[in-house]
N, CA, C and O of each residue as an XYZ file, in Angstrom:
416
protein
N      -8.554     -4.772    -12.648
C      -8.339     -3.500    -12.901
C      -7.184     -3.257    -12.682
O      -6.523     -3.809    -11.803
N      -6.757     -2.349    -13.492
C      -5.260     -2.040    -13.461
C      -4.997     -0.516    -13.394
O      -5.476      0.243    -14.236
N      -4.161     -0.057    -12.288
C      -3.847      1.456    -12.340
C      -2.885      1.892    -13.642
O      -1.881      1.306    -14.047
N      -3.392      2.876    -14.067
C      -2.984      3.241    -15.347
C      -1.477      4.337    -15.209
O      -0.883      4.698    -16.226
N      -1.104      4.681    -14.047
C      -0.188      5.200    -13.865
C       1.400      4.115    -13.515
O       2.517      4.074    -14.032
N       0.664      3.295    -12.279
C       1.960      2.487    -11.649
C       1.428      0.904    -11.957
O       1.998      0.032    -11.301
N       0.491      0.520    -12.806
C       0.248     -0.815    -13.520
C      -0.073     -1.945    -12.485
O       0.059     -3.139    -12.756
N      -0.632     -1.335    -10.926
C      -0.684     -2.136     -9.835
C      -1.967     -2.784    -10.059
O      -2.822     -2.035    -10.532
N      -2.329     -4.018     -9.834
C      -3.842     -4.605    -10.253
C      -4.501     -4.755     -8.702
O      -3.973     -5.036     -7.626
N      -5.907     -4.436     -9.082
C      -6.860     -4.882     -8.120
C      -7.930     -5.585     -8.341
O      -8.317     -5.565     -9.509
N      -8.674     -6.341     -7.430
C      -9.632     -7.261     -7.901
C     -11.237     -6.445     -7.900
O     -12.275     -7.089     -8.052
N     -11.217     -5.321     -7.751
C     -12.583     -4.417     -7.818
C     -12.066     -2.974     -8.128
O     -11.000     -2.472     -7.771
N     -13.142     -2.385     -8.929
C     -12.896     -1.081     -9.383
C     -12.727     -0.121     -8.254
O     -11.913      0.792     -8.395
N     -13.562     -0.256     -6.903
C     -13.602      0.662     -6.063
C     -12.159      0.641     -5.425
O     -11.653      1.637     -4.910
N     -11.538     -0.612     -5.509
C     -10.122     -0.575     -4.697
C      -9.136      0.425     -5.702
O      -8.330      1.258     -5.289
N      -9.390      0.147     -6.920
C      -8.440      0.696     -7.569
C      -8.845      2.386     -7.606
O      -7.901      3.176     -7.588
N     -10.097      2.866     -7.652
C     -10.262      4.043     -7.503
C      -9.727      4.555     -6.238
O      -9.219      5.676     -6.229
N      -9.789      3.814     -5.109
C      -9.138      4.377     -3.619
C      -7.688      4.584     -3.941
O      -7.247      5.692     -3.635
N      -6.665      3.530     -4.634
C      -5.560      3.528     -5.238
C      -4.868      4.704     -5.852
O      -3.731      5.136     -5.660
N      -6.039      5.209     -6.809
C      -5.730      6.027     -7.710
C      -5.361      7.483     -7.134
O      -4.525      8.269     -7.581
N      -6.288      7.645     -5.921
C      -6.198      8.937     -5.236
C      -4.778      8.908     -4.648
O      -4.599      9.976     -4.064
N      -3.770      8.166     -4.572
C      -2.585      8.228     -3.909
C      -1.678      8.675     -5.028
O      -0.531      8.916     -4.652
N      -1.959      8.875     -6.540
C      -1.449      9.412     -7.279
C      -1.960     10.936     -7.586
O      -1.210     11.822     -7.997
N      -3.040     11.063     -7.382
C      -3.890     12.395     -7.676
C      -3.640     13.178     -6.520
O      -3.214     14.307     -6.764
N      -3.788     12.887     -5.358
C      -3.650     13.671     -3.986
C      -5.395     13.944     -3.729
O      -5.714     14.649     -2.772
N      -6.418     13.385     -4.578
C      -7.747     13.654     -4.279
C      -8.091     13.241     -2.804
O      -7.840     12.160     -2.270
N      -8.678     14.259     -2.296
C      -9.413     13.856     -1.040
C     -10.685     14.431     -0.658
O     -10.896     15.482     -0.053
N     -11.779     13.280     -1.264
C     -13.080     13.848     -1.512
C     -13.933     13.968     -0.311
O     -14.969     14.632     -0.345
N     -13.539     13.359      0.734
C     -14.103     12.925      2.044
C     -13.945     14.349      3.237
O     -12.759     14.579      3.471
N     -14.527     14.906      3.681
C     -14.105     16.337      4.595
C     -14.680     15.987      6.066
O     -15.658     15.242      6.121
N     -14.177     16.438      7.132
C     -14.454     16.488      8.332
C     -15.441     17.444      8.442
O     -15.107     18.528      7.964
N     -16.692     17.390      8.978
C     -17.565     18.929      8.981
C     -17.223     19.564     10.395
O     -17.845     20.541     10.811
N     -16.118     18.908     11.169
C     -15.887     19.667     12.131
C     -14.474     20.604     12.372
O     -14.205     21.475     13.200
N     -13.778     20.058     11.351
C     -12.375     20.771     11.140
C     -12.069     20.726      9.633
O     -10.991     21.226      9.309
N     -12.745     20.272      8.774
C     -12.666     20.678      7.299
C     -11.567     19.810      6.760
O     -11.405     19.699      5.545
N     -10.908     19.275      7.517
C      -9.549     18.172      6.944
C     -10.064     17.267      6.229
O     -11.098     16.729      6.624
N      -9.442     16.864      4.955
C      -9.983     16.306      3.994
C      -9.314     14.628      4.033
O      -8.515     14.450      4.952
N      -9.467     13.928      3.505
C      -9.129     12.360      3.361
C      -9.702     11.832      1.979
O     -10.674     12.091      1.270
N      -8.630     10.969      1.948
C      -8.665     10.015      0.275
C     -10.014      9.098      0.646
O     -11.049      9.080     -0.020
N      -9.746      8.319      1.904
C     -10.700      7.444      2.330
C     -12.040      7.810      3.205
O     -11.961      8.576      4.165
N     -13.214      7.235      2.822
C     -13.993      7.646      3.906
C     -13.909      6.605      5.330
O     -14.591      6.806      6.336
N     -13.120      5.690      5.204
C     -12.608      4.756      6.468
C     -11.800      5.812      7.461
O     -11.905      5.787      8.687
N     -11.074      6.634      6.805
C      -9.612      7.843      7.592
C     -10.602      8.772      8.131
O     -10.543      9.126      9.309
N     -11.611      9.233      7.242
C     -12.369     10.352      8.102
C     -13.277      9.573      9.201
O     -13.186     10.112     10.304
N     -14.054      8.537      9.176
C     -14.595      7.961     10.259
C     -13.518      7.684     11.411
O     -14.007      7.747     12.539
N     -12.517      7.470     11.371
C     -11.708      6.889     12.330
C     -11.102      8.590     12.693
O     -10.829      8.623     13.893
N     -10.901      9.591     12.201
C     -10.475     10.552     12.267
C     -11.760     11.334     13.247
O     -11.430     11.940     14.266
N     -12.875     11.269     12.926
C     -13.945     11.742     13.590
C     -14.116     11.665     15.253
O     -14.858     12.333     15.972
N     -13.098     10.539     15.631
C     -13.012      9.960     16.937
C     -11.943     11.092     17.502
O     -11.549     11.008     18.665
N     -11.569     11.972     16.778
C     -10.716     12.729     17.625
C     -11.460     13.862     18.121
O     -11.086     14.434     19.145
N     -12.630     14.288     17.388
C     -13.707     15.196     17.974
C     -14.458     14.552     18.960
O     -14.544     15.103     20.057
N     -15.076     13.372     18.745
C     -16.179     12.627     19.695
C     -15.424     12.127     20.803
O     -16.202     11.906     21.731
N     -14.125     11.829     21.133
C     -13.270     11.207     21.894
C     -13.584      9.741     22.256
O     -13.267      9.103     23.261
N     -14.374      9.336     21.041
C     -14.654      7.975     20.936
C     -13.208      6.682     21.050
O     -12.327      6.794     20.198
N     -13.127      5.987     21.695
C     -12.037      5.090     22.047
C     -12.540      3.767     22.089
O     -12.456      3.147     23.149
N     -13.117      3.177     20.964
C     -13.571      1.888     21.106
C     -12.826      0.567     21.326
O     -13.393     -0.504     21.542
N     -11.479      0.748     21.250
C     -10.405     -0.412     21.756
C      -9.985     -0.681     22.979
O      -8.787     -0.400     22.976
N     -10.260     -1.024     23.911
C      -9.600     -1.055     25.453
C      -8.619     -2.016     25.473
O      -8.770     -3.055     24.830
N      -7.743     -1.832     26.054
C      -6.389     -2.922     26.760
C      -7.355     -3.474     27.743
O      -8.035     -2.849     28.557
N      -7.293     -4.915     27.502
C      -7.712     -5.941     28.410
C      -6.585     -6.317     29.659
O      -6.653     -7.302     30.394
N      -5.566     -5.282     29.681
C      -4.687     -5.374     30.679
C      -4.951     -4.245     31.743
O      -5.324     -4.501     32.887
N      -4.757     -3.160     31.336
C      -4.756     -1.562     32.069
C      -6.158     -0.911     31.885
O      -6.468      0.059     32.578
N      -7.084     -1.477     30.879
C      -8.378     -0.840     30.627
C      -8.316      0.592     30.034
O      -9.365      1.225     29.910
N      -6.952      1.205     29.607
C      -6.713      2.330     28.915
C      -7.290      1.757     27.169
O      -7.002      0.661     26.686
N      -7.965      2.614     26.624
C      -8.469      2.601     25.640
C      -8.205      3.691     24.423
O      -8.004      4.879     24.674
N      -8.230      3.150     23.051
C      -7.460      3.591     21.869
C      -8.474      3.803     20.934
O      -9.544      3.199     21.007
N      -8.176      4.756     19.912
C      -9.119      5.083     18.776
C      -9.232      4.223     17.682
O     -10.211      4.168     16.938
N      -7.757      3.250     17.554
C      -7.834      2.059     16.328
C      -7.287      0.837     17.087
O      -6.737      0.928     18.185
N      -7.476     -0.284     16.436
C      -6.981     -1.231     16.697
C      -5.405     -1.413     16.597
O      -4.726     -1.833     17.534
N      -5.103     -1.195     15.854
C      -3.816     -0.857     15.457
C      -2.916     -0.115     16.647
O      -1.889     -0.711     16.973
N      -3.157      0.869     17.175
C      -2.692      1.583     18.174
C      -3.082      0.864     19.562
O      -2.587      1.277     20.611
N      -3.958     -0.194     19.545
C      -3.975     -0.927     20.638
C      -3.084     -1.934     20.796
O      -2.569     -2.248     21.869
N      -2.829     -2.616     19.397
C      -1.864     -3.436     19.174
C      -0.643     -2.903     19.528
O       0.022     -3.721     20.163
N      -0.051     -1.760     19.346
C       1.169     -1.282     19.599
C       1.059     -1.149     21.001
O       1.533     -2.152     21.535
N       0.606     -0.280     21.870
C       0.088     -0.408     23.185
C       0.442     -1.900     24.101
O       1.182     -2.082     25.068
N      -0.399     -2.795     23.360
C      -0.341     -3.964     24.147
C       1.200     -4.745     24.196
O       1.544     -5.604     25.008
N       1.876     -4.268     23.257
C       3.396     -4.729     23.518
C       4.169     -4.184     24.724
O       5.264     -4.619     25.080
N       3.536     -3.248     25.284
C       3.906     -2.698     26.488
C       4.087     -3.996     27.711
O       5.037     -4.299     28.432
N       2.632     -4.600     27.544
C       2.571     -5.559     28.490
C       3.114     -7.024     28.234
O       3.372     -7.878     29.082
N       3.228     -7.107     26.835
C       3.739     -8.608     26.398
C       5.066     -8.460     26.310
O       5.527     -9.588     26.132
N       6.009     -7.585     26.345
C       7.612     -7.494     25.835
C       7.488     -7.632     24.472
O       8.441     -7.162     23.849
N       6.395     -8.252     23.649
C       6.778     -8.336     22.001
C       7.491     -7.528     21.366
O       7.151     -6.354     21.517
N       8.592     -7.758     20.528
C       9.309     -6.774     19.692
C       9.478     -7.445     18.446
O      10.489     -8.145     18.384
N       8.793     -7.413     17.504
C       8.661     -7.723     16.126
C       9.765     -7.449     15.428
O      10.456     -8.304     14.874
N       9.965     -6.307     15.427
C      11.023     -5.881     14.483
C      12.487     -6.008     14.672
O      12.942     -5.562     15.725
N      13.194     -6.479     13.924
C      14.593     -7.045     14.134
C      15.638     -6.016     13.083
O      15.309     -5.459     12.036
N      16.743     -6.004     13.655
C      17.705     -5.510     12.637
C      18.353     -6.456     12.024
O      18.698     -7.318     12.832
N      18.695     -6.698     10.882
C      19.280     -7.544     10.466
C      20.720     -7.551     10.603
O      21.335     -8.559     10.256
N      21.284     -6.620     11.033
C      22.761     -6.395     11.140
C      23.046     -6.980     12.722
O      23.908     -7.824     12.969
N      22.394     -6.529     13.465
C      23.173     -6.601     15.248
C      21.802     -7.634     15.721
O      21.810     -8.265     16.778
N      20.836     -7.662     14.887
C      19.729     -8.703     15.628
C      18.962     -7.841     16.632
O      18.093     -8.366     17.327
N      19.229     -6.628     16.728
C      18.409     -6.082     17.999
C      16.979     -6.143     17.443
O      16.724     -5.996     16.247
N      16.023     -6.381     18.441
C      14.591     -6.307     18.601
C      14.228     -4.876     19.037
O      14.931     -4.181     19.771
N      12.901     -4.473     18.433
C      12.394     -3.504     18.659
C      10.859     -3.638     18.538
O      10.465     -4.391     17.647
N       9.571     -2.774     19.605
C       8.817     -3.067     19.615
C       7.841     -2.194     18.217
O       6.691     -2.518     17.920
N       8.359     -1.458     17.762
C       7.850     -0.431     16.887
C       8.881     -0.208     15.815
O      10.091     -0.127     16.024
N       8.228     -0.107     14.532
C       8.828     -0.078     13.262
C       9.672      1.058     13.167
O      10.725      0.972     12.535
N       9.263      2.323     13.831
C       9.786      3.489     13.679
C      10.938      3.332     14.540
O      11.883      3.992     14.110
N      11.245      2.592     15.775
C      12.496      2.475     16.377
C      13.567      1.765     15.602
O      14.769      2.028     15.578
N      13.001      0.945     15.056
C      14.113      0.131     14.296
C      14.593      1.333     12.958
O      15.757      1.732     12.916
N      13.869      1.666     12.246
C      14.130      2.765     11.300
C      15.084      3.635     11.665
O      16.122      3.841     11.034
N      14.619      4.374     13.101
C      15.793      5.052     13.802
C      17.152      4.631     13.887
O      18.233      5.183     13.683
N      16.796      3.520     14.239
C      18.169      2.396     14.429
C      19.229      2.359     13.700
O      20.418      2.535     13.967
N      18.364      1.973     12.214
C      19.353      1.667     11.009
C      20.163      2.753     10.641
O      20.970      2.636      9.719
C-alpha cells in the first residue's frame, strides 16, 4: 500500500489510512470530555488519562507513576544516568533528545 502524496509504503491498508491523515490533518477521534480531536484512536485513548488521572506505568525505583511507557522511560534516566543522545561535534551526551536539539 503506497501513499499517493509522498510514496511511502505500508504493509496494511489501515497503516496507510493512519499515515494519510498526516497529509490531510483529518482527526476523526474526539474526546467526549473536552472535544479535542485526534488522528489515531490510540492517541485518544492515552489522552483520556488526562481526565481519569490514570497512570498505569509506575517507576520501580521511586514508585512515581506515568501516563505512558515513553514518559516512564524518560523519567527512568534520572535514576540510571543514561544519556543516549550525543552531540556529533563535542560528544557531550544528553538524557533527552530535545536537550541535544537545544544544544546544537
